[in-house]
N, C-alpha and C positions, 0 to 999 in steps of 0.2 A: 968315964965321967958321967955320973948319973944326975939327972935332974928331977927324979921322983917319978911317981906314977900319976898320970892324968886320967881323970874320969869325967864323963859327961852324963849327967843324970844317972850315975851309978854304973855306967858301962864304959868299956874302953873306946877310944876314938874310932878304932877300926870297926867295931861292932855297930857303933852309932852311925857311921858313914854308910855301912852296908844297909842298915835298916832304913835310913832316910832315902837312899837310892831306890830301894824296892818300893817305898811309899810313892816316890815320884813317878815311877813307870807303871804302877799298878792300874791306874785309871786310863792309860793310853790305849786308844783303839784306832786302828788304821781304817780309813774310809777311802775306797777307790783302789786303783791298781798301783803296784810297784812298777818301776820302769821295765819295759820289754828287754829281754836279753837273748831270747831265742825265737826265731821265726823259721818255720819249716814250710816247704812248698813241694807239691807233686803235681805233675800234669796228668790228667785223665781225660782223654778226648780233647775237647775244646774248653775244658775247665781247669783252673789251677786252684787247688785247695790245700789247706794245711792248718797249722796251729801256732798260736803266739803264747809264749810263756815268760814268766819272770825268772830271776836267778835261782829260785827254789823249785822251778818246774811247775809252778802253779799257773793255771790258765788265766789269761787276761781277758775279761769280759767287756764288751762294748767298746773295744779299742778300734779306732779307724785304721784301715789297711788300704793300701793302694796297689793295684796291679800295674806294673811298669813294663813296657816293651822296649827292648834295646833297638835303637835306630842309630846306626853308625857307631860312634864312640860315646853316645849318651843314652839316657833312659828317659822315656816319656810315659807319664801316667795315662792309662787308657780306661780304667774303671776303679771304683772304690766301693767299700762296704764297711761294716762293723763286725767284730767278732761276736760269736754266740756266747752264752753263759759259760760254755766249756772251753772258750778261747779259740774255737775253730772258725774257719771262713771258707767260702767257695766263690770264686770269681770267674766270669765268662771271658774267654779270650776270643776276639772276633776273627782273628786270622792266625796262621802259623807264625812262628818266630821264637825268639829267646825272651823269656819273661823272668821277672823276679817280683817279690812282694815286699813292700816297705811298711813297717809299723814303727811309728815314732822315728827314732834315729837308726833302727836296725833293719837290715834287709836279709831276705832269704838267699840261699844259693840260687843261681839261675836254673831254669828248667826249659826244656824245649817242647813247644807245642807244634804238632804237625797238622 
């Protein structure tokens, strides 16, 4: 059952929709970071350092990170900092224990500081 061929300014609706979609996103520019999806941590002496990245493994710059110490069944923030332009951080642990790093809603695997 044919209803004829539709044209919009001389092009098919599919081509017109594609062109309008590209025009709409052409001027889009992302400012700031995407959400954190990966937080790494490693203990080196009394420091915990690592990197925070988004879902495309791009570094997240200027993001607040917290060093958390496990006390019993809970975690307590003991220091904080911001990531570098490359998404890296380094935080001092004042004592031995089990630590993790939190960035936004993501946390690193726990590490042991001696």
